[in-house]
C-alpha positions as CSV (number, residue, x, y, z in Angstrom):
1,M,-1.3,-0.5,12.5
2,K,0.8,2.0,9.9
3,V,-0.1,1.7,6.2
4,M,1.4,3.6,3.5
5,V,-0.9,4.4,0.3
6,V,1.2,4.8,-2.8
7,D,-1.3,6.6,-5.6
8,D,-0.5,9.5,-7.9
9,E,-4.1,10.4,-7.9
10,R,-4.6,13.0,-4.9
11,D,-8.2,12.1,-4.4
12,V,-7.0,8.5,-3.2
13,E,-6.1,10.0,0.4
14,L,-9.7,11.5,0.9
15,L,-11.3,8.1,0.0
16,F,-9.0,6.1,2.6
17,R,-9.6,8.8,5.3
18,Q,-13.3,9.0,4.4
19,Y,-13.6,5.1,4.5
20,F,-11.4,4.4,7.4
21,R,-12.4,7.6,9.4
22,K,-13.5,5.6,12.5
23,E,-10.4,3.3,12.5
24,I,-8.4,6.3,12.1
25,R,-10.0,8.3,14.9
26,Q,-9.7,5.2,17.2
27,Q,-6.1,4.9,16.4
28,Q,-6.3,1.6,15.0
29,I,-5.0,2.5,11.7
30,D,-2.3,5.4,10.8
31,F,-2.1,6.3,7.0
32,T,0.7,7.9,5.1
33,F,0.4,8.9,1.6
34,S,2.6,9.2,-0.9
35,L,2.0,10.4,-4.5
36,S,4.8,8.4,-6.4
37,G,7.1,5.4,-5.7
38,E,9.9,7.7,-5.6
39,E,8.3,9.8,-2.6
40,A,7.3,6.4,-1.1
41,L,10.9,5.1,-0.8
42,Q,12.4,8.6,0.2
43,Q,9.6,8.2,3.2
44,L,10.4,5.0,3.9
45,H,14.4,5.8,4.0
46,A,13.6,8.9,6.2
47,M,12.0,7.0,8.8
48,N,13.4,5.2,12.1
49,Q,14.6,1.8,10.8
50,P,13.3,-0.3,10.4
51,P,10.2,1.7,9.4
52,A,7.2,1.3,11.4
53,I,5.2,0.7,8.1
54,V,3.7,-2.6,8.2
55,L,1.9,-2.5,4.9
56,I,2.0,-0.5,1.6
57,L,-1.0,-0.4,-0.9
58,S,0.5,0.7,-3.9
59,D,-1.2,1.6,-7.4
60,I,0.7,-0.1,-10.4
61,N,0.3,2.5,-13.1
62,M,2.1,5.9,-12.0
63,P,4.3,7.7,-13.8
64,G,8.0,7.6,-13.0
65,M,8.6,4.6,-10.9
66,N,5.5,2.3,-11.2
67,G,4.3,0.2,-8.5
68,L,5.9,-3.1,-9.7
69,Q,9.3,-1.4,-9.3
70,L,8.4,0.1,-6.3
71,L,7.5,-3.3,-5.1
72,K,10.8,-4.9,-6.0
73,A,12.9,-1.9,-4.3
74,V,10.5,-2.3,-1.0
75,K,11.1,-6.1,-1.0
76,H,15.0,-5.5,-1.6
77,H,15.5,-2.7,1.4
78,F,12.6,-3.4,3.6
79,P,11.5,-7.0,3.4
80,A,9.6,-7.1,6.3
81,I,7.0,-4.6,5.0
82,K,4.0,-6.4,3.1
83,V,3.1,-4.8,-0.1
84,A,-0.5,-5.2,-1.9
85,M,-0.8,-3.9,-5.4
86,I,-3.8,-1.9,-6.6
87,T,-4.7,-1.7,-10.5
88,A,-7.7,-0.6,-12.5
89,Y,-6.1,-3.3,-14.9
90,S,-7.9,-6.5,-13.6
91,N,-5.3,-9.5,-13.7
92,Q,-2.9,-7.9,-16.4
93,Y,-0.1,-7.6,-13.7
94,Y,-1.1,-10.0,-11.2
95,K,1.7,-12.5,-12.3
96,D,4.3,-10.2,-12.2
97,A,3.4,-8.7,-8.9
98,M,3.2,-12.1,-7.4
99,E,6.5,-13.1,-8.7
100,N,8.0,-10.0,-7.4
101,G,6.9,-10.8,-3.9
102,A,3.4,-8.9,-3.8
103,D,1.4,-10.0,-0.5
104,N,-2.1,-9.2,-2.1
105,Y,-3.5,-7.7,-5.3
106,Y,-6.5,-5.6,-5.5
107,T,-8.7,-4.2,-8.5
108,K,-10.3,-0.7,-8.6
109,P,-12.5,0.2,-7.7
110,L,-11.6,-0.9,-4.1
111,D,-14.1,-2.6,-2.1
112,F,-13.4,-0.9,1.1
113,T,-15.4,-3.0,3.5
114,Q,-13.5,-6.1,2.2
115,L,-10.4,-4.1,2.4
116,K,-11.1,-3.4,6.2
117,K,-11.5,-7.2,6.8
118,E,-8.3,-8.2,5.2
119,L,-6.2,-5.3,6.8
120,F,-7.5,-6.1,10.3
121,R,-7.3,-10.1,9.8
122,E,-3.7,-9.5,8.9
123,V,-2.9,-7.6,12.2
124,V,-4.7,-10.4,14.1
125,N,-2.9,-13.3,12.2
126,G,0.2,-11.4,11.8
């Protein structure tokens, strides 16, 4: 399963690699990381079409293109990719995210145990 994580905080990559180290080592999950919405879109357009990414986990508050703008662009250009939004601002953006096609919505700090269960349930259930 290929997952893209989009967050302007560099330490997020380290957190995901730490919490999913077993799954990465066993090649159950392959992460790609982007530091901005613009970078994420560039990466998606540069991949074979359609991209192998099945899920994008994106922060909402980022400089430049925010996560909601990225969500709209991904759903327009790559409708098969699921997008989950991540925010530290509780339910402030929930309605906007869902109205624009978000497949899930998480609040920080992430519960990585729950996130793992949900990611792998998605793979099994499609």
